Backbone bond lengths (Angstrom), bond angles and torsions (degrees), N, CA, C in turn:
res aa  C-N    CA-C-N  psi(-1)  N-CA   C-N-CA  omega(-1)  CA-C   N-CA-C  phi
1 M - - - 1.469 - - 1.521 111.84 -
2 G 1.304 117.44 14.28 1.454 119.75 -179.37 1.506 114.25 84.19
3 R 1.346 116.49 2.05 1.462 118.97 -178.84 1.519 110.29 -94.82
4 T 1.296 116.17 39.78 1.448 120.91 -179.99 1.511 109.45 -80.62
5 S 1.325 115.70 171.94 1.457 120.62 -174.64 1.519 112.27 -63.27
6 D 1.351 117.57 -24.47 1.456 118.64 -177.91 1.522 113.49 -99.58
7 A 1.322 118.85 -1.47 1.461 121.00 -178.06 1.522 111.33 -62.80
8 K 1.316 116.91 -41.97 1.466 119.89 -179.68 1.517 110.87 -62.65
9 E 1.330 116.89 -42.97 1.461 120.21 179.52 1.521 111.25 -65.93
10 K 1.324 117.11 -36.16 1.462 120.40 177.29 1.527 110.44 -62.90
11 I 1.323 116.12 -41.97 1.470 120.30 179.21 1.523 110.25 -65.39
12 L 1.322 117.41 -44.82 1.465 121.13 179.76 1.526 111.52 -62.29
13 T 1.335 116.03 -43.69 1.461 120.05 -179.93 1.521 111.14 -63.84
14 A 1.335 115.93 -44.80 1.465 119.69 179.21 1.518 110.80 -64.13
15 A 1.325 116.86 -42.83 1.456 120.38 -178.93 1.513 111.68 -63.90
16 Q 1.322 117.65 -40.90 1.463 120.29 179.70 1.525 110.30 -62.91
17 S 1.323 116.86 -45.81 1.458 120.92 179.95 1.529 111.08 -61.09
18 L 1.320 116.29 -44.99 1.459 120.25 -178.21 1.522 111.94 -69.86
19 L 1.330 116.91 -37.24 1.460 119.86 177.62 1.520 110.90 -63.55
20 E 1.314 116.99 -39.88 1.454 120.55 179.97 1.525 111.53 -66.74
21 L 1.336 116.23 -36.30 1.457 120.28 -176.73 1.526 113.21 -85.95
22 R 1.339 116.68 -36.59 1.464 119.97 -169.26 1.519 114.80 -118.27
23 G 1.328 117.42 -19.25 1.451 119.11 -172.78 1.513 111.48 88.41
24 Y 1.313 116.38 179.14 1.458 122.99 -172.62 1.531 112.95 -85.33
25 S 1.314 116.75 -48.86 1.467 121.00 -170.03 1.515 112.80 -63.77
26 A 1.331 117.67 -33.81 1.464 120.82 -176.14 1.520 113.12 -78.85
27 L 1.318 117.26 -8.00 1.467 120.46 -175.76 1.513 112.00 -92.58
28 G 1.321 114.87 143.96 1.455 121.06 172.84 1.510 110.05 -119.79
29 V 1.318 115.67 160.81 1.461 120.35 -179.68 1.528 111.15 -60.90
30 A 1.323 116.99 -38.45 1.464 120.21 -178.56 1.523 111.41 -61.69
31 E 1.343 116.75 -41.34 1.463 119.73 -180.00 1.521 111.06 -67.13
32 I 1.327 116.01 -40.05 1.463 119.77 178.79 1.524 110.44 -61.20
33 C 1.331 116.06 -44.98 1.465 119.90 -179.03 1.522 111.72 -67.33
34 K 1.335 116.89 -37.80 1.463 120.09 178.00 1.521 110.60 -62.92
35 T 1.328 115.68 -44.01 1.463 119.47 179.57 1.523 111.13 -65.38
36 A 1.332 115.79 -38.05 1.470 120.60 -179.60 1.522 112.30 -75.41
37 G 1.335 116.66 -19.08 1.455 120.01 -178.17 1.515 113.15 74.20
38 V 1.345 115.76 34.57 1.472 120.43 178.92 1.526 108.88 -129.17
39 P 1.328 118.27 153.39 1.461 120.35 177.86 1.525 111.48 -69.46
40 K 1.323 115.94 156.11 1.468 120.76 -176.11 1.518 111.73 -60.45
41 G 1.339 116.34 -31.65 1.459 119.30 179.50 1.516 112.59 -60.89
42 S 1.322 116.19 -30.11 1.460 119.90 179.39 1.519 111.41 -65.71
43 F 1.336 115.70 -34.92 1.464 119.34 179.90 1.522 109.87 -58.55
44 Y 1.317 116.62 -50.66 1.465 119.79 -175.34 1.523 112.46 -77.13
45 Y 1.311 116.41 -11.80 1.465 119.30 172.15 1.521 109.97 -70.55
46 F 1.340 116.43 -36.11 1.462 120.91 -177.18 1.526 113.66 -99.80
47 F 1.328 117.53 -29.47 1.470 120.77 -174.53 1.524 109.74 -134.02
48 E 1.331 115.55 132.93 1.464 118.50 -177.48 1.523 112.96 -78.89
49 S 1.325 117.19 -16.52 1.457 120.47 -178.74 1.521 109.74 -162.41
50 K 1.328 115.73 169.21 1.465 120.21 175.70 1.527 110.14 -64.89
51 E 1.323 117.18 -34.22 1.466 120.46 177.87 1.528 110.57 -63.39
52 A 1.328 116.16 -41.79 1.462 119.85 178.53 1.527 110.65 -62.53
53 L 1.328 117.04 -38.58 1.458 120.74 176.42 1.525 110.64 -64.31
54 A 1.328 116.67 -44.19 1.471 120.28 -179.97 1.524 110.66 -60.04
55 L 1.310 117.28 -40.91 1.464 120.77 177.99 1.532 110.61 -63.07
56 A 1.328 116.36 -40.83 1.466 120.15 179.24 1.531 110.67 -65.89
57 V 1.337 116.73 -39.18 1.468 120.48 177.62 1.525 109.88 -64.09
58 L 1.334 117.36 -43.74 1.462 120.51 177.81 1.518 111.01 -58.84
59 D 1.330 116.54 -44.93 1.464 120.50 -179.14 1.522 111.27 -62.48
60 E 1.321 116.10 -43.62 1.470 119.49 -178.50 1.530 110.59 -67.95
61 H 1.332 115.97 -41.67 1.467 119.89 -179.96 1.526 110.42 -65.05
62 W 1.328 117.10 -41.19 1.460 119.83 179.25 1.522 111.08 -68.37
63 A 1.316 118.25 -36.55 1.466 120.29 179.57 1.524 110.45 -58.36
64 V 1.330 116.65 -41.06 1.464 120.84 178.80 1.526 110.11 -70.16
65 Q 1.333 116.24 -48.07 1.461 119.49 -178.27 1.529 111.41 -64.86
66 Q 1.307 116.96 -38.59 1.465 120.33 -179.58 1.522 110.96 -61.37
67 R 1.332 116.93 -40.96 1.460 119.49 177.27 1.523 110.77 -59.80
68 D 1.323 116.40 -40.71 1.472 119.92 179.01 1.519 110.95 -66.97
69 W 1.330 117.45 -44.32 1.460 120.80 -179.71 1.524 110.68 -63.67
70 V 1.312 117.55 -42.10 1.465 120.63 178.97 1.521 110.30 -64.94
71 R 1.321 116.86 -43.41 1.472 120.63 178.58 1.529 110.99 -56.84
72 V 1.316 116.21 -43.26 1.468 120.51 -177.51 1.521 111.76 -77.86
73 L 1.322 117.07 -49.91 1.458 120.67 -170.17 1.525 113.73 -80.71
74 R 1.322 117.42 -13.05 1.464 119.83 177.05 1.525 111.54 -116.03
75 S 1.313 115.42 24.60 1.464 119.77 177.80 1.521 109.99 -77.65
76 E 1.323 116.26 -177.99 1.464 121.23 -179.97 1.529 112.66 -86.12
77 A 1.326 117.24 -1.75 1.469 120.15 -179.59 1.528 110.21 -68.45
78 E 1.329 116.42 164.27 1.449 120.58 177.13 1.528 109.51 -65.65
79 P 1.334 117.15 153.27 1.474 120.47 -172.24 1.524 115.04 -51.97
80 L 1.339 117.19 -52.84 1.458 118.47 -177.03 1.525 112.16 -68.00
81 E 1.315 117.00 -28.52 1.460 119.65 176.26 1.523 110.42 -66.61
82 R 1.342 116.58 -33.56 1.469 119.93 177.29 1.525 110.74 -65.33
83 L 1.329 116.55 -43.74 1.467 119.84 178.12 1.520 110.42 -62.64
84 R 1.314 116.29 -42.91 1.464 120.00 178.47 1.532 110.21 -57.77
85 Q 1.328 116.58 -43.88 1.457 120.22 -178.88 1.530 111.11 -64.67
86 L 1.330 117.01 -36.20 1.458 120.38 177.66 1.524 110.23 -60.04
87 F 1.326 116.62 -45.55 1.456 120.31 179.91 1.525 110.75 -65.96
88 E 1.327 116.85 -40.59 1.460 120.28 -179.81 1.528 111.18 -63.03
89 E 1.333 116.87 -42.12 1.462 120.06 179.96 1.522 111.27 -69.21
90 T 1.339 116.49 -34.84 1.460 119.86 176.64 1.529 110.51 -63.09
91 E 1.325 116.05 -45.66 1.465 119.96 178.78 1.524 110.84 -63.14
92 A 1.320 116.62 -42.54 1.465 120.28 -179.95 1.527 111.36 -61.90
93 A 1.324 116.86 -39.76 1.463 120.88 -179.97 1.525 110.90 -65.34
94 Q 1.339 117.09 -40.51 1.461 119.98 178.45 1.528 111.00 -67.27
95 R 1.321 117.20 -37.90 1.467 120.54 177.46 1.533 110.67 -65.10
96 A 1.329 115.86 -41.22 1.463 119.70 179.05 1.525 110.74 -64.41
97 G 1.329 116.34 -40.89 1.459 119.96 178.23 1.512 111.86 -63.28
98 Q 1.328 116.56 -40.97 1.460 120.55 178.81 1.530 110.57 -64.59
99 A 1.325 116.53 -40.88 1.459 120.38 179.35 1.529 111.21 -65.09
100 S 1.330 115.98 -31.85 1.461 120.77 -176.79 1.527 113.04 -78.00
101 C 1.352 116.48 -44.79 1.475 118.92 -173.29 1.520 113.99 -115.25
102 G 1.335 117.04 -2.47 1.454 119.35 175.96 1.513 115.50 90.97
103 S 1.322 117.08 -4.90 1.459 119.70 179.40 1.520 109.53 -147.26
104 V 1.321 115.82 157.97 1.461 120.97 177.98 1.523 107.84 -79.71
105 S 1.321 116.96 119.63 1.472 120.35 -175.47 1.510 112.77 -82.76
106 G 1.341 117.72 -19.86 1.456 120.21 -178.17 1.516 111.66 77.65
107 C 1.316 115.79 -160.95 1.463 122.22 179.79 1.520 109.54 -102.77
108 M 1.320 116.74 126.38 1.455 119.94 -179.90 1.519 111.53 -56.63
109 F 1.335 116.80 -40.61 1.463 120.13 -178.29 1.528 110.80 -65.05
110 G 1.327 115.67 -43.89 1.455 118.97 178.67 1.519 111.79 -67.12
111 N 1.336 116.79 -41.66 1.461 120.46 179.62 1.521 111.57 -60.25
112 L 1.332 116.65 -46.28 1.455 119.96 -178.34 1.527 112.02 -72.47
113 T 1.328 117.03 -28.62 1.460 119.60 174.79 1.529 109.65 -61.43
114 L 1.321 116.74 -46.25 1.459 120.78 -179.87 1.530 111.39 -65.39
115 E 1.321 116.28 -37.05 1.463 120.02 -175.01 1.517 113.88 -82.16
116 L 1.344 117.25 -38.03 1.464 119.27 -165.21 1.520 116.39 -121.66
117 S 1.321 118.54 -4.47 1.469 118.78 -172.24 1.517 113.16 -59.70
118 N 1.335 118.04 -25.10 1.463 120.68 179.13 1.520 112.74 -104.04
119 Q 1.335 116.79 10.19 1.462 119.54 -175.98 1.526 113.63 -114.79
120 T 1.314 117.12 -36.63 1.462 119.44 -177.97 1.522 110.24 -134.39
121 E 1.308 116.40 117.95 1.461 121.89 -175.01 1.519 111.99 -64.92
122 A 1.325 116.75 -38.12 1.469 119.90 -177.38 1.526 110.99 -63.18
123 I 1.323 117.10 -43.42 1.458 120.22 179.56 1.520 110.44 -70.60
124 R 1.326 116.73 -39.16 1.466 119.92 177.73 1.527 110.72 -58.54
125 E 1.330 117.20 -45.29 1.459 121.13 -179.65 1.524 111.27 -64.72
126 R 1.345 116.66 -40.18 1.456 119.53 -179.76 1.528 110.37 -65.46
127 L 1.315 117.08 -41.21 1.461 120.51 178.22 1.523 111.12 -64.49
128 Q 1.320 117.14 -38.95 1.465 120.34 175.43 1.524 110.77 -58.23
129 Q 1.327 116.09 -45.00 1.467 120.66 -179.05 1.525 110.85 -62.40
130 I 1.332 116.77 -40.50 1.458 120.42 -179.55 1.522 110.77 -66.07
131 F 1.329 116.93 -46.33 1.463 119.04 -179.75 1.525 111.43 -66.73
132 E 1.313 117.89 -35.25 1.462 120.29 176.55 1.524 110.51 -64.26
133 A 1.327 117.03 -37.48 1.471 120.45 177.52 1.523 110.48 -66.27
134 Q 1.328 117.04 -39.53 1.463 120.09 176.95 1.533 110.53 -62.64
135 V 1.330 116.29 -45.46 1.461 120.88 -179.72 1.527 110.12 -60.33
136 A 1.331 117.29 -41.42 1.460 120.55 -179.30 1.525 111.50 -62.30
137 L 1.324 116.95 -40.91 1.466 120.32 178.72 1.527 111.11 -64.66
138 V 1.329 116.22 -42.62 1.466 119.91 179.67 1.522 110.53 -69.28
139 E 1.335 117.07 -37.84 1.467 119.92 -179.44 1.524 111.58 -61.47
140 D 1.314 118.01 -38.37 1.465 120.58 177.97 1.522 110.95 -57.82
141 V 1.342 115.83 -41.17 1.462 120.35 -179.06 1.526 110.44 -69.70
142 I 1.323 116.73 -42.77 1.461 120.37 179.55 1.526 110.40 -63.23
143 S 1.324 117.52 -38.79 1.465 121.00 178.75 1.527 110.74 -61.72
144 E 1.342 116.90 -40.18 1.463 120.20 176.97 1.524 110.66 -63.99
145 A 1.333 115.77 -44.01 1.464 119.41 -179.52 1.523 110.80 -64.76
146 L 1.319 117.37 -37.13 1.465 121.38 178.65 1.522 110.42 -64.95
147 A 1.325 117.28 -42.69 1.463 121.26 179.27 1.524 111.62 -63.34
148 R 1.317 116.86 -27.76 1.463 121.60 178.99 1.533 111.62 -88.28
149 G 1.308 117.27 -0.99 1.449 121.01 -179.75 1.512 113.93 73.78
150 E 1.327 117.36 22.85 1.466 121.26 -176.56 1.522 113.44 -92.83
151 V 1.340 116.75 -16.15 1.461 120.54 178.31 1.523 108.51 -134.95
152 T 1.326 115.34 164.27 1.460 120.94 178.20 1.522 108.23 -129.90
153 V 1.320 116.09 99.24 1.466 120.53 178.83 1.526 108.75 -133.37
154 A 1.324 116.11 147.40 1.456 120.52 179.73 1.524 112.09 -83.83
155 D 1.329 116.90 -28.80 1.464 121.88 -175.43 1.525 107.50 -143.59
156 T 1.316 117.07 111.69 1.467 119.85 -175.25 1.526 112.05 -64.89
157 H 1.341 116.93 -33.52 1.467 119.04 -179.41 1.520 110.71 -67.74
158 E 1.326 116.54 -47.15 1.463 119.38 179.17 1.522 111.11 -65.82
159 A 1.322 116.73 -34.71 1.465 119.67 176.74 1.525 110.29 -63.51
160 A 1.327 116.54 -41.43 1.461 120.61 179.06 1.529 110.68 -65.16
161 R 1.329 116.88 -40.47 1.467 120.21 176.75 1.530 110.46 -60.26
162 S 1.325 116.53 -40.15 1.462 120.47 179.83 1.524 111.17 -65.75
163 V 1.332 116.69 -39.72 1.458 120.22 179.36 1.527 110.71 -65.32
164 V 1.330 117.44 -45.50 1.465 120.98 178.94 1.529 110.10 -64.86
165 A 1.335 117.06 -40.34 1.462 120.44 178.72 1.523 111.05 -63.84
166 Q 1.334 116.49 -39.09 1.462 119.83 177.66 1.527 110.81 -64.80
167 L 1.316 115.81 -42.82 1.462 120.49 178.54 1.518 110.55 -59.58
168 E 1.338 116.67 -47.98 1.466 121.13 179.22 1.526 111.22 -63.28
169 G 1.334 115.78 -42.24 1.454 119.65 -177.88 1.514 113.00 -64.45
170 Q 1.324 117.18 -42.34 1.459 120.50 179.79 1.527 111.00 -68.17
171 V 1.336 116.65 -36.40 1.468 119.47 175.92 1.527 109.76 -65.29
172 L 1.328 116.68 -38.15 1.460 120.90 177.52 1.535 110.84 -61.90
173 F 1.337 116.69 -43.66 1.456 119.84 177.84 1.530 110.94 -64.22
174 A 1.333 116.80 -39.12 1.459 119.93 178.04 1.528 110.42 -60.28
175 K 1.323 116.20 -39.47 1.468 120.87 177.21 1.526 110.35 -68.16
176 L 1.323 117.00 -44.89 1.463 121.26 -177.67 1.523 111.36 -59.53
177 Y 1.346 116.54 -45.07 1.459 120.91 -177.87 1.521 112.74 -92.17
178 N 1.341 116.01 -2.32 1.468 121.72 -175.35 1.520 110.34 49.63
179 N 1.330 113.96 48.90 1.459 120.24 -173.18 1.526 108.75 -148.34
180 T 1.315 116.59 110.00 1.465 120.01 -177.21 1.519 112.74 -73.37
181 S 1.331 118.36 -10.03 1.465 119.00 175.87 1.529 111.08 -64.96
182 Q 1.341 117.21 -16.12 1.457 121.35 175.21 1.530 111.02 -61.26
183 L 1.332 116.51 -19.21 1.462 120.89 -177.33 1.527 113.01 -88.55
184 S 1.321 117.44 -7.13 1.462 120.48 -172.94 1.523 113.36 -66.61
185 A 1.340 117.27 -22.86 1.469 120.01 -177.93 1.523 113.03 -88.84
186 L 1.319 117.31 0.44 1.466 120.30 -173.39 1.526 113.37 -54.76
187 W 1.326 116.62 -48.98 1.460 118.61 -171.87 1.523 112.14 -70.64
188 L 1.313 117.04 -44.55 1.461 119.13 178.45 1.524 111.41 -62.38
189 N 1.328 116.98 -38.43 1.461 120.34 177.37 1.524 110.90 -65.44
190 C 1.335 116.12 -37.53 1.461 119.74 178.56 1.522 110.52 -63.75
191 L 1.323 116.76 -44.27 1.458 120.13 178.47 1.524 110.77 -58.93
192 A 1.323 116.33 -41.43 1.461 120.01 179.27 1.521 111.14 -65.42
193 L 1.328 116.60 -42.11 1.465 120.47 178.73 1.528 111.94 -59.90
194 L 1.309 115.80 -37.61 1.462 120.86 -175.09 1.524 113.20 -90.79
195 G 1.329 116.99 -2.80 1.458 119.06 -177.73 1.508 111.22 60.40
196 A 1.342 115.72 41.57 1.464 120.20 -176.46 1.512 110.63 -72.41
197 R 1.319 115.63 151.51 1.452 121.22 177.10 1.517 110.05 -63.75
198 A 1.324 115.98 148.68 1.466 120.65 -179.31 1.519 111.76 -56.21
199 S 1.331 116.84 -32.58 1.473 120.57 -177.94 1.512 111.98 -68.37
200 E 1.367 117.05 -12.48 1.458 119.60 -179.97 1.525 111.98 -91.55
201 E 1.360 116.74 4.15 1.460 117.78 178.99 1.518 109.58 -67.69
202 P 1.347 116.89 159.11 1.450 119.76 -175.55 1.516 113.52 -62.73
203 R 1.309 115.30 148.39 1.442 120.26 178.10 1.536 109.39 -70.24
204 V 1.309 115.94 141.85 1.463 120.77 -179.60 1.515 108.59 -95.82
205 A 1.325 115.92 126.11 1.473 119.63 -179.54 1.510 109.69 -70.77
206 V 1.323 116.63 142.12 1.464 121.33 179.05 1.523 109.89 -124.79
């Protein structure tokens, strides 16, 4: 009846792909199940509503992204080098997505924030929690850089919020223009936001 051990994963995978391409409001349960190749009854066996599915997709997507952010931002590299790597991996992921589907998909969290933050409280709260977790990871790195005298910021938390907002904003522009070159200014803008020393600017390839 489609209630096999992999049916839930098929639904989650299909929903994530469709959410990235189409957004939340335009999707129906029937389309999700058709894409997943499972009967509609399987959907309601695992999820009580489309909102519940969206929350599960957000959780799964963040679990993967969080592992990547932790790997990069808590590595043994110097603080600003970790931030640089985060931006580089973000740009690479957007380029890979564009190569795969023909368009820049942007950030699922940012896309759903724009679409749903005023429509569903549960999703709005979950997105807040995810962005707060991102800010906390970035703030730890900025605090290390500040202690080393590599940046000049008055408030590490607000500085981290600005860095995450810049990252989201540039990804949004890349999606809007369907052009990943919009992401090329990320690192220099980050250095400016943090008041980083000139010696911390990116190395120029020769």
